[in-house]
C-alpha positions in Angstrom: 0.0 0.0 0.0 1.5 3.3 -1.0 1.5 6.2 1.4 0.8 9.8 0.5 3.9 11.8 -0.4 2.3 15.1 0.7 2.8 16.9 4.0 6.3 17.9 4.9 7.8 16.7 1.6 5.2 18.7 -0.4 6.0 21.7 1.7 9.7 21.2 1.1 9.1 21.0 -2.7 7.1 24.3 -2.5 9.8 25.9 -0.6 12.4 24.6 -3.1 10.5 26.5 -5.8 10.3 29.7 -3.7 14.1 29.5 -3.1 14.8 29.0 -6.8 12.5 31.8 -7.8 14.0 34.2 -5.3 17.5 33.4 -6.4 16.7 33.7 -10.1 14.5 36.7 -9.7 17.1 38.7 -7.9 20.4 37.3 -9.2 23.4 38.5 -7.4 26.7 37.3 -8.9 28.9 38.4 -6.0 29.6 36.0 -3.2 27.6 36.3 0.0 27.9 33.8 2.9 24.1 33.8 3.2 23.9 32.0 -0.2 24.7 28.8 1.7 21.3 29.1 3.4 19.8 28.6 -0.1 22.2 25.8 -1.2 21.6 23.6 1.9 17.8 23.3 1.6 18.1 22.6 -2.1 20.3 19.6 -1.4 18.1 18.4 1.5 14.9 18.6 -0.5 16.5 16.5 -3.3 17.7 14.0 -0.8 14.3 13.8 0.8 12.7 13.0 -2.5 15.2 10.3 -3.2 14.8 8.8 0.3 11.0 8.9 0.2 10.5 7.4 -3.2 10.8 3.8 -2.0 9.0 3.8 1.3 6.1 5.9 0.0 5.7 3.9 -3.2 5.7 7.1 -5.3 8.1 6.2 -8.1 8.0 9.7 -9.6 9.9 11.0 -6.6 13.1 9.3 -7.7 13.5 11.0 -11.1 12.3 14.3 -9.5 14.9 13.9 -6.7 17.6 13.3 -9.3 16.8 16.5 -11.2 16.6 18.4 -8.0 19.9 17.0 -6.9 21.6 18.2 -10.1 20.2 21.6 -9.5 21.5 21.6 -5.9 24.9 20.4 -7.1 25.0 23.2 -9.6 24.0 25.8 -7.0 26.7 24.4 -4.6 29.4 24.6 -7.3 28.4 28.2 -8.3 28.4 29.2 -4.7 31.8 27.6 -4.0 33.4 29.1 -7.1 32.1 32.6 -6.0 33.5 31.9 -2.6 36.9 31.1 -4.1 36.8 34.2 -6.3 36.0 36.3 -3.2 38.9 34.7 -1.3 41.3 35.5 -4.1 40.0 39.0 -4.4 40.4 39.6 -0.6 44.0 38.2 -0.6 44.9 40.6 -3.5 43.4 43.5 -1.6 45.3 42.6 1.5 48.6 42.3 -0.3 
């Protein structure tokens, strides 16, 4: 018997869309440490979809989780590259 995949996971998916819309709607290319507050929930929502696919019996959560995971990985990489760029810029400024 399959369980409903709604509730907290549905709320997480809605929040995922809000975070993405906020980041894309107000794109800021400069590094800001607060960006990690966006990256972390993106990864956790993707992981939740992947983890819930089997126990809930909702097979569509697996491919959705995989897509969300790639988005989260891309967001992590962009944030990390921006961090490294800021680090280099700060060291040049201090020299």
